[in-house]
KOLVEX-693938 format. One line per 5 residues: number of its first residue (from 1); for each residue x, y, z of C-alpha. Coordinates in steps of 0.5 Angstrom, whole numbers, always signed. Example, Ala and Ser with C-alpha at 12.3 -4.5 7.8 and 13.67 -1.06 7.14 Angstrom:
BEGIN
1) +25:-9:+16  +27:-2:+14 .
***
This chain:
BEGIN
1) +0:+0:+0  +2:+7:-2  +4:+12:+4  -1:+17:+5  +3:+24:+5 .
6) +0:+31:+7  +3:+37:+5  +1:+44:+8  +5:+49:+4  +4:+55:-1 .
11) +3:+54:-8  +8:+55:-14  +4:+56:-21  +10:+54:-25  +10:+47:-21 .
16) +17:+48:-18  +16:+49:-11  +11:+49:-6  +5:+44:-6  +7:+42:-13 .
21) +14:+40:-12  +12:+36:-6  +7:+32:-9  +12:+31:-15  +17:+28:-9 .
26) +12:+24:-6  +10:+21:-12  +17:+20:-14  +18:+15:-8  +11:+12:-9 .
31) +7:+15:-4  +0:+18:-5  +0:+26:-4  -5:+30:-1  -4:+38:-1 .
36) -7:+43:+4  -6:+50:+1  -4:+56:+6  -2:+61:+1  -3:+62:-6 .
41) +3:+65:-9  +4:+68:-16  +11:+66:-17  +15:+64:-23  +23:+62:-24 .
46) +25:+69:-23  +21:+71:-17  +15:+72:-13  +10:+77:-15  +4:+77:-10 .
51) +2:+73:-5  -6:+72:-3  -7:+69:+4  -14:+65:+5  -17:+66:+12 .
56) -15:+62:+17  -22:+59:+18  -21:+56:+11  -14:+53:+12  -18:+50:+18 .
61) -23:+47:+14  -18:+44:+9  -14:+41:+14  -21:+38:+17  -23:+36:+11 .
66) -17:+31:+10  -16:+28:+17  -24:+27:+18  -24:+22:+12  -17:+20:+10 .
71) -12:+16:+15  -5:+20:+14  +2:+17:+15  +6:+23:+14  +5:+31:+14 .
76) +10:+35:+11  +10:+43:+13  +12:+48:+9  +10:+56:+8  +6:+58:+14 .
81) +7:+66:+13  +4:+68:+20  +3:+67:+27  -4:+66:+26  -3:+60:+21 .
86) +2:+57:+25  -3:+57:+31  -8:+53:+26  -3:+48:+24  -1:+47:+31 .
91) -8:+46:+34  -9:+41:+28  -3:+37:+30  -4:+37:+37  -11:+34:+36 .
96) -10:+29:+30  -3:+27:+32  +0:+24:+25  +5:+19:+26  +10:+23:+23 .
101) +11:+30:+22  +17:+34:+17  +17:+41:+18  +21:+45:+13  +21:+52:+16 .
106) +20:+57:+11  +23:+63:+14  +29:+67:+10  +29:+68:+2  +34:+66:-2 .
111) +36:+73:-3  +37:+73:+5  +31:+77:+7  +27:+75:+13  +20:+73:+11 .
116) +16:+73:+17  +15:+78:+23  +18:+76:+30  +12:+73:+32  +11:+69:+27 .
121) +19:+67:+28  +17:+65:+35  +11:+61:+33  +15:+57:+28  +21:+56:+33 .
126) +15:+53:+38  +12:+49:+32  +19:+45:+32  +17:+41:+38  +12:+38:+34 .
131) +16:+36:+29  +20:+29:+28  +25:+32:+23  +26:+40:+22  +30:+41:+15 .
136) +32:+49:+15  +37:+52:+10  +43:+55:+14  +40:+62:+14  +34:+59:+17 .
141) +38:+55:+22  +41:+61:+24  +34:+64:+26  +32:+59:+30  +38:+58:+34 .
146) +38:+66:+35  +46:+66:+32  +49:+69:+26  +49:+64:+20  +54:+59:+20 .
151) +60:+59:+14  +63:+52:+16  +61:+45:+16  +63:+45:+24  +59:+51:+26 .
156) +53:+49:+22  +53:+42:+26  +54:+46:+32  +48:+50:+31  +44:+44:+29 .
161) +46:+40:+35  +43:+46:+39  +36:+46:+35  +36:+39:+36  +37:+40:+44 .
166) +32:+46:+45  +26:+43:+41  +27:+36:+43  +27:+34:+35  +32:+32:+30 .
171) +35:+36:+25  +37:+35:+17  +43:+39:+16  +44:+41:+9  +51:+44:+7 .
176) +48:+46:+0  +49:+53:+2  +56:+52:+4  +62:+53:-1  +67:+48:-4 .
181) +66:+42:-9  +63:+38:-3  +56:+38:-1  +55:+34:+5  +48:+33:+9 .
186) +47:+30:+16  +41:+28:+21  +43:+31:+27  +39:+28:+34  +41:+26:+41 .
191) +45:+20:+38  +50:+24:+34  +51:+27:+27  +49:+22:+22  +53:+25:+16 .
196) +52:+23:+8  +57:+26:+4  +55:+29:-3  +58:+33:-9  +56:+39:-11 .
201) +52:+40:-18  +54:+45:-22  +47:+48:-24  +43:+54:-23  +36:+50:-23 .
206) +35:+49:-16  +28:+52:-15  +24:+48:-10  +30:+44:-8  +28:+45:+0 .
211) +21:+43:-1  +23:+37:-5  +28:+34:+0  +23:+35:+6  +17:+32:+2 .
216) +22:+26:+0  +24:+25:+7  +17:+25:+10  +15:+19:+4  +21:+15:+6 .
221) +21:+15:+13  +13:+14:+13  +15:+8:+8  +20:+5:+14  +27:+7:+13 .
226) +31:+10:+18  +32:+17:+18  +40:+16:+16  +37:+11:+11  +32:+16:+8 .
231) +37:+21:+7  +42:+17:+4  +36:+15:-1  +33:+22:-2  +40:+25:-3 .
236) +42:+20:-9  +35:+22:-12  +36:+29:-11  +43:+29:-14  +40:+26:-20 .
241) +34:+31:-20  +39:+37:-20  +44:+34:-26  +38:+33:-30  +34:+40:-29 .
246) +37:+43:-35  +33:+38:-39  +27:+41:-37  +27:+48:-40  +22:+50:-35 .
251) +23:+58:-34  +28:+63:-36  +31:+64:-29  +33:+59:-24  +29:+53:-26 .
256) +26:+47:-22  +29:+40:-21  +27:+34:-25  +23:+30:-20  +21:+24:-24 .
261) +28:+23:-27  +29:+16:-24  +22:+14:-27  +22:+17:-34  +26:+12:-37 .
266) +21:+6:-35  +15:+10:-37  +12:+5:-43  +10:+10:-48  +4:+8:-53 .
271) +9:+9:-59  +17:+9:-58  +22:+13:-61  +25:+8:-65  +18:+5:-68 .
276) +16:+13:-69  +22:+14:-73  +22:+8:-77  +15:+9:-79  +16:+16:-81 .
281) +22:+15:-85  +18:+9:-89  +19:+13:-96  +27:+13:-95  +27:+6:-93 .
286) +22:+4:-99  +28:+8:-104  +33:+4:-101  +29:-3:-103  +28:+0:-110 .
291) +35:+2:-111  +39:-2:-116  +45:-4:-112  +41:-7:-106  +36:-11:-112 .
296) +43:-13:-115  +46:-15:-109  +40:-19:-107  +39:-23:-114  +47:-24:-114 .
301) +47:-20:-121  +51:-14:-118  +57:-12:-122  +63:-14:-118  +67:-7:-119 .
306) +61:-3:-116  +61:-8:-110  +68:-7:-109  +67:+0:-109  +62:+0:-104 .
311) +66:-5:-100  +72:+0:-100  +67:+6:-98  +64:+2:-92  +70:+0:-89 .
316) +72:+7:-89  +65:+9:-86  +66:+3:-81  +72:+6:-78  +69:+13:-77 .
321) +63:+9:-74  +67:+6:-69  +70:+12:-67  +63:+15:-66  +61:+9:-62 .
326) +67:+10:-57  +64:+17:-56  +57:+14:-55  +60:+10:-50  +64:+16:-46 .
331) +58:+20:-46  +53:+14:-44  +50:+15:-37  +51:+8:-34  +56:+3:-34 .
336) +51:-2:-37  +50:+2:-43  +58:+4:-43  +59:-3:-44  +54:-4:-50 .
341) +57:+1:-54  +64:+0:-53  +63:-7:-55  +59:-5:-61  +65:+0:-63 .
346) +70:-6:-62  +66:-10:-67  +66:-5:-72  +73:-6:-72  +75:-13:-71 .
351) +69:-17:-74  +66:-12:-80  +72:-10:-82  +75:-17:-83  +70:-19:-88 .
356) +71:-12:-92  +78:-14:-92  +77:-21:-95  +74:-17:-101  +78:-11:-102 .
361) +85:-8:-101  +84:-2:-96  +90:+1:-98  +89:+8:-102  +82:+9:-101 .
366) +79:+16:-100  +72:+17:-98  +67:+19:-103  +62:+25:-102  +56:+20:-100 .
371) +61:+17:-95  +64:+24:-92  +57:+27:-92  +55:+21:-87  +61:+21:-83 .
376) +61:+28:-82  +54:+28:-80  +55:+23:-74  +62:+27:-72  +58:+33:-72 .
381) +53:+30:-67  +58:+27:-63  +61:+34:-62  +55:+38:-61  +49:+34:-59 .
386) +47:+31:-53  +48:+23:-51  +41:+22:-53  +42:+26:-60  +48:+22:-62 .
391) +45:+15:-60  +39:+17:-65  +44:+19:-70  +47:+12:-70  +41:+8:-69 .
396) +39:+8:-77  +45:+4:-79  +43:-2:-74  +36:-2:-75  +36:-1:-83 .
401) +42:-7:-84  +38:-11:-79  +31:-10:-83  +35:-12:-89  +38:-18:-87 .
406) +32:-21:-83  +28:-20:-90  +34:-24:-94  +35:-29:-89  +34:-36:-92 .
411) +33:-33:-99  +39:-35:-102  +43:-41:-104  +50:-43:-101  +53:-41:-108 .
416) +50:-34:-109  +55:-29:-111  +55:-25:-105  +53:-31:-100  +58:-29:-94 .
421) +56:-22:-95  +48:-23:-94  +49:-28:-89  +53:-22:-85  +47:-18:-86 .
426) +42:-23:-83  +47:-25:-77  +42:-26:-71  +47:-23:-66  +47:-17:-70 .
431) +40:-17:-69  +40:-18:-62  +45:-12:-61  +40:-8:-66  +34:-9:-61 .
436) +39:-7:-55  +41:-1:-59  +33:+1:-60  +32:+0:-53  +37:+5:-50 .
441) +35:+10:-55  +28:+9:-53  +30:+10:-46  +34:+16:-48  +28:+19:-51 .
446) +23:+18:-45  +28:+22:-41  +29:+28:-46  +25:+35:-46  +21:+36:-52 .
451) +26:+40:-56  +32:+35:-55  +27:+30:-57  +26:+34:-64  +33:+34:-65 .
456) +34:+27:-64  +28:+26:-69  +32:+31:-74  +39:+27:-73  +35:+20:-74 .
461) +32:+22:-80  +38:+25:-83  +42:+19:-82  +37:+15:-85  +37:+19:-91 .
466) +44:+18:-92  +44:+11:-91  +40:+11:-98  +45:+16:-101  +50:+11:-99 .
471) +47:+5:-102  +45:+9:-108  +52:+12:-109  +56:+5:-112  +51:+5:-118 .
476) +51:+13:-119  +58:+15:-118  +60:+15:-125  +54:+20:-126 .
***
C-alpha cells in the first residue's frame, strides 16, 4: 500500500516549489500525495509577484476535510507565513497527532530577506517541537537558534545540535549553501551526527530543492526507512534531479529540479521513439529497397566493380562509425550502456572490417561524397549533440541493416555470388544488438525534453536519408 502523505504549504503555479513540488516528490517514491494550501503564490522561476492568503478558517476547513476522511501516514509542512496560520496548524497537529511530521521552516528567502515577522518566527520555533524532523537551510537554522549564519560545516553542525536539543527533535542539516566541491548533509539528533557525503552539482536550476527534499524524507520515513537511510536514498535521488534539471527547459530563471528523472526511462509510451521514426521514414526505406544496388545484391547480379567500390566505402565508414560508437560509450549514463556501446565499437573494427578486407584492399582508399556526408553528420552529432541525439543518429545503421538482413535470410543458396555478405546482414547476434540499441535509444527519448526529442528525430531522419544515399552511390558514382 502507498503511504499517504499530506503537504501543508503554499503554491507555485510553475510547478517547481510548494505543494506542486511536494506532490511530485511524494509520487517519485510511490506515495499518495495530498495538499492543503496555506497561501496562493503568484511566482515563477524569476521570483514572487504576489501572495494571497485565504482566511485561517478556510485553512482549518481544508485540514479537517482531509483528516476527517483519510488516514494520514505523514505530514510535510512548508510555507506558513504568519503566527495565526501556525496556530491553526499547531492546533490541528495536537488533535490529529499524525504519526510522522516533517517541518520545512520557510523563514528566509534566497536573497537573504526574512519572510516572517518576529511573532511568526517565534511560532515556527515552537512548532519545531511538534516535528519528527526539521529541515532548515543554513539561514533558517541561524534564525531558529538566534545566531549569525554559519559559514563552515562544523559551525553548522553545532547549530543543528543546538536546535535538536532545544526543540527535542532531529534536524536535517543541509550543506548545499556552503562553499566547496562537496555538499554533505546530515541527520543530527540526540544520538549524534549521521553524515551523508555528496558532490555539489553545478546548476542554477535549484528552485524548490528544499520543498522537494523534505517531502521525499517524509515519504521515505513513512515507508519504513530510518532517518539516516531515508537521507541516503533521498540525496541520491536529489542529486540526479539536479543533474537532469537542465533538460526540463522550464522558465527563464532558476528552473526546477527534475523530480521524475528516475521514473521517466521506465514509462512505457504507446509509441516508442524508434518505432515512431521507423514509420516516419518509410518512404526513405522504400527507396533503399528499390535502388539497383540492393536489388542486384539480393539477386546476385550486381556488378563486381560496384560491389568492390561499395565495400571500400563501407570500410571507411565503419572506421569512423567505430569512433562515434566509442564517443557514445564515453557519454553513456550507465556502466551497462557504456559496455554495450564499447562492445559495438570493437565489433565494427574486429568483425565487420575483417569481412570487408577479405573482399577489398583497403590501401589507397579515399571517401566518396556520400561517405563523407554520412560520417560528417555522425561526427557533428558526437561533438555538438547530447547523448540522446547521438544515439538517435547512429540507430538507423543498426535498424536498417537488421531489417534488410531479416528479409534476406533464407532467400539465397550457398553458391550465391554474395552469400557471405548476405549472411552477415542476417546475423542473429547483430539483430539482438540492434534490438538492444533501439531499447537504449527509446529510454533516452523518454528522458528527453521536447526540444531534445525533436533534435533526436532530426538526427535519426538525416541518418536514414544518408543510408539511402550510401546505397545509391555505387551505381550512380559515374553520373
